[in-house]
VMD Tcl script that draws the C-alpha trace (Angstrom):
set ca {
  {126.13 -51.53 -58.07}
  {125.69 -48.47 -60.31}
  {122.44 -46.59 -59.74}
  {120.39 -46.11 -62.89}
  {118.53 -42.82 -63.34}
  {115.05 -42.87 -64.85}
  {113.71 -39.49 -65.99}
  {110.25 -38.52 -67.23}
  {111.47 -38.39 -70.81}
  {112.89 -41.90 -70.78}
  {110.71 -43.59 -68.16}
  {108.55 -46.69 -68.15}
  {105.05 -46.42 -69.68}
  {103.28 -43.08 -69.24}
  {99.68 -43.37 -68.04}
  {98.75 -39.76 -68.68}
  {98.10 -39.22 -64.97}
  {101.08 -37.02 -64.20}
  {101.09 -37.31 -60.39}
  {100.92 -41.11 -60.63}
  {103.66 -41.33 -63.25}
  {105.94 -39.08 -61.20}
  {105.28 -41.06 -58.02}
  {106.23 -44.27 -59.83}
  {109.43 -42.58 -61.04}
  {110.36 -41.80 -57.45}
  {109.62 -45.36 -56.30}
  {111.71 -46.76 -59.15}
  {114.61 -44.46 -58.27}
  {114.55 -45.45 -54.60}
  {114.17 -49.17 -55.33}
  {117.83 -49.46 -56.29}
  {119.30 -47.91 -53.15}
  {118.54 -45.19 -50.55}
  {118.53 -41.73 -52.15}
  {118.84 -38.20 -50.81}
  {116.40 -35.56 -52.05}
  {119.10 -34.15 -54.33}
  {119.79 -37.60 -55.75}
  {116.07 -38.20 -56.31}
  {115.82 -34.95 -58.24}
  {118.82 -35.93 -60.35}
  {117.53 -39.47 -60.94}
  {114.01 -38.44 -61.93}
  {114.58 -35.03 -63.49}
  {111.74 -33.64 -61.36}
  {111.80 -30.21 -59.68}
  {112.97 -30.24 -56.07}
  {109.65 -29.01 -54.64}
  {107.69 -31.60 -56.63}
  {110.03 -34.41 -55.61}
  {109.84 -33.49 -51.94}
  {106.05 -33.16 -52.02}
  {105.49 -36.53 -53.71}
  {108.12 -38.36 -51.65}
  {106.58 -36.98 -48.45}
  {103.14 -38.13 -49.56}
  {104.51 -41.60 -50.34}
  {106.08 -41.66 -46.90}
  {102.74 -40.83 -45.29}
  {101.38 -44.02 -46.86}
  {104.53 -45.97 -45.86}
  {105.47 -46.59 -49.50}
  {108.68 -44.73 -48.66}
  {110.52 -44.26 -45.39}
  {113.79 -42.61 -44.38}
  {116.93 -43.92 -42.76}
  {118.86 -42.22 -39.96}
  {120.71 -40.11 -42.55}
  {117.44 -38.81 -43.97}
  {117.74 -40.76 -47.23}
  {114.56 -42.07 -48.84}
  {114.12 -45.84 -49.13}
  {111.29 -48.25 -49.91}
  {108.88 -48.43 -46.97}
  {106.97 -51.36 -45.47}
  {103.62 -50.22 -46.88}
  {104.31 -51.73 -50.27}
  {104.94 -55.15 -48.76}
  {101.90 -54.83 -46.51}
  {99.65 -54.43 -49.55}
  {100.67 -57.89 -50.74}
  {100.66 -59.57 -47.36}
  {97.90 -61.98 -48.37}
  {99.97 -63.08 -51.37}
  {103.01 -63.86 -49.29}
  {106.56 -62.59 -49.73}
  {110.11 -63.59 -48.89}
  {109.96 -62.32 -45.31}
  {106.66 -64.03 -44.52}
  {107.76 -67.29 -46.12}
  {110.99 -67.23 -44.13}
  {109.24 -66.22 -40.91}
  {106.48 -68.82 -40.85}
  {108.57 -71.92 -40.01}
  {110.64 -69.90 -37.54}
  {107.47 -68.69 -35.84}
  {106.12 -72.23 -35.70}
  {109.33 -73.38 -34.02}
  {109.14 -70.54 -31.49}
  {105.50 -71.39 -30.80}
  {106.51 -74.96 -29.97}
  {109.33 -73.79 -27.69}
  {107.38 -71.10 -25.85}
  {103.87 -72.50 -26.07}
  {102.25 -69.18 -27.03}
  {100.95 -67.50 -30.18}
  {103.36 -65.74 -32.55}
  {102.75 -62.75 -34.85}
  {104.67 -60.73 -37.41}
  {103.67 -57.06 -37.79}
  {104.47 -54.35 -40.29}
  {103.70 -50.65 -40.16}
  {100.84 -49.64 -42.44}
  {100.01 -45.94 -42.34}
  {99.57 -44.98 -38.70}
  {98.81 -48.51 -37.48}
  {100.46 -51.90 -37.55}
  {99.12 -54.82 -39.55}
  {99.53 -58.51 -38.76}
  {101.05 -60.12 -41.86}
  {101.70 -63.60 -40.41}
  {100.50 -65.50 -37.34}
  {100.64 -68.98 -35.82}
  {98.85 -70.24 -32.70}
  {98.81 -73.45 -30.64}
  {96.18 -75.96 -31.73}
  {94.50 -76.00 -28.33}
  {94.27 -74.15 -25.04}
  {93.61 -70.51 -24.17}
  {95.51 -68.36 -26.65}
  {95.72 -64.91 -28.20}
  {94.67 -65.21 -31.83}
  {95.42 -62.30 -34.17}
  {94.08 -62.96 -37.68}
  {96.31 -61.95 -40.59}
  {95.23 -58.53 -41.82}
  {94.28 -57.25 -38.35}
  {95.25 -53.61 -37.80}
  {96.31 -52.61 -34.31}
  {97.43 -49.44 -32.56}
  {100.96 -48.08 -32.66}
  {100.40 -46.26 -29.40}
  {100.45 -49.25 -27.03}
  {101.83 -52.78 -26.76}
  {105.27 -54.29 -27.12}
  {105.27 -54.26 -30.95}
  {104.31 -50.58 -30.90}
  {107.22 -49.93 -28.53}
  {109.59 -51.74 -30.90}
  {108.48 -49.66 -33.89}
  {108.71 -46.48 -31.83}
  {112.21 -47.35 -30.63}
  {113.79 -48.59 -33.85}
  {112.04 -46.79 -36.72}
  {113.85 -43.92 -38.50}
  {113.43 -40.51 -36.92}
  {110.96 -39.27 -39.54}
  {108.71 -42.30 -39.02}
  {108.84 -41.89 -35.24}
  {107.85 -38.25 -35.64}
  {104.95 -39.11 -37.93}
  {103.70 -41.74 -35.49}
  {103.95 -39.31 -32.54}
  {106.08 -41.91 -30.75}
  {107.36 -39.40 -28.20}
  {103.79 -38.65 -27.14}
  {102.99 -42.31 -26.50}
  {106.21 -43.54 -24.89}
  {108.74 -42.00 -22.52}
  {112.21 -41.45 -23.97}
  {113.82 -43.54 -21.22}
  {111.48 -46.45 -22.01}
  {112.47 -46.40 -25.67}
  {116.15 -46.11 -24.75}
  {115.72 -49.25 -22.64}
  {114.07 -51.09 -25.55}
  {116.95 -50.17 -27.84}
  {119.50 -51.22 -25.22}
  {118.02 -54.65 -24.50}
  {116.77 -55.34 -28.03}
  {113.21 -56.28 -27.05}
  {110.06 -54.83 -25.49}
  {107.50 -56.41 -23.17}
  {104.02 -55.25 -22.22}
  {101.42 -56.50 -19.75}
  {97.76 -55.46 -20.14}
  {98.95 -52.33 -21.96}
  {97.11 -52.41 -25.29}
  {94.35 -54.71 -24.01}
  {93.49 -55.82 -20.49}
  {94.53 -59.42 -19.84}
  {96.95 -59.57 -22.78}
  {100.75 -59.69 -22.59}
  {103.42 -59.77 -25.27}
  {107.13 -59.60 -26.03}
  {108.37 -58.18 -29.35}
  {111.66 -57.64 -31.18}
  {112.55 -55.70 -34.34}
  {113.25 -57.36 -37.68}
  {115.76 -55.43 -39.80}
  {116.59 -55.62 -43.49}
  {120.13 -55.78 -44.85}
  {120.34 -51.98 -44.76}
  {119.66 -52.02 -41.02}
  {116.17 -50.52 -41.33}
  {113.38 -52.02 -39.23}
  {110.80 -53.67 -41.50}
  {108.73 -55.71 -39.05}
  {108.18 -56.68 -35.44}
  {108.19 -60.31 -34.32}
  {105.94 -60.93 -31.32}
  {104.85 -63.61 -28.90}
  {101.57 -62.96 -27.09}
  {99.16 -64.62 -24.71}
  {97.11 -64.23 -21.53}
  {98.68 -61.81 -19.06}
  {98.01 -64.21 -16.18}
  {100.09 -66.91 -17.88}
  {103.01 -64.71 -18.88}
  {105.86 -64.61 -16.35}
  {106.93 -61.08 -15.48}
  {110.38 -62.14 -16.66}
  {108.99 -63.04 -20.11}
  {111.20 -60.44 -21.79}
  {114.38 -61.74 -20.16}
  {113.38 -65.36 -20.87}
  {112.05 -65.08 -24.41}
  {113.61 -61.87 -25.69}
  {116.92 -63.53 -26.64}
  {115.05 -66.33 -28.47}
  {113.10 -63.80 -30.50}
  {116.21 -61.69 -31.20}
  {118.02 -64.77 -32.53}
  {115.02 -65.63 -34.70}
  {114.76 -62.07 -36.03}
  {118.45 -62.19 -36.97}
  {117.66 -65.14 -39.25}
  {115.05 -63.00 -41.01}
  {117.47 -60.24 -41.98}
  {116.87 -60.62 -45.72}
}
mol new
graphics top color blue
foreach p $ca { graphics top sphere $p radius 0.5 }
foreach p [lrange $ca 0 end-1] q [lrange $ca 1 end] { graphics top cylinder $p $q radius 0.2 }
display resetview
């Protein structure tokens, strides 16, 4: 598909707030396909320094992210803003999460990165019994827990750097997560809580979410990752929209 350039002189409506209009130009340019800084400058007609400054600011808010080649692409923050309204990923994930909940017998969550934390954008829990309930909209740490390990292991290098992933997790631990495709944690983020998480990728191969199962540590087998990891990986593959 041919990428369409949108410059300031021929852009969508101008609000009169220059920094906002230019930020929207950058988002529109990236929406079509991942763009290098040079391509963003060409697409928008903005100076290189201005483009880099605004794109970096948008990345800080997770409206943009970068792939392994350093190209800018739409980040998960935009989708997180509309989590309560629902989107394609959440709609696709909900029945899959319900099926996993029935198979495993524990609560399921779907997380996205939002700023320097992760936000629960979808959740299902068993109707009865002791469970770990995470309300939609809950923000949790990216420094501990299996979902945090997944984001640290699979996010683009720039995102990992911004989240200080190397300070929170050992390199060999993240290598292991990438090798096996899932992460498990026991009383790591919160005493008495255990979880197993896997990455959810988009069609470009960029991680956009983490799919998790969680519950009481005492009830989770220490082989939970080996037992449930493949189930979650298979489910996440179905969500590659």
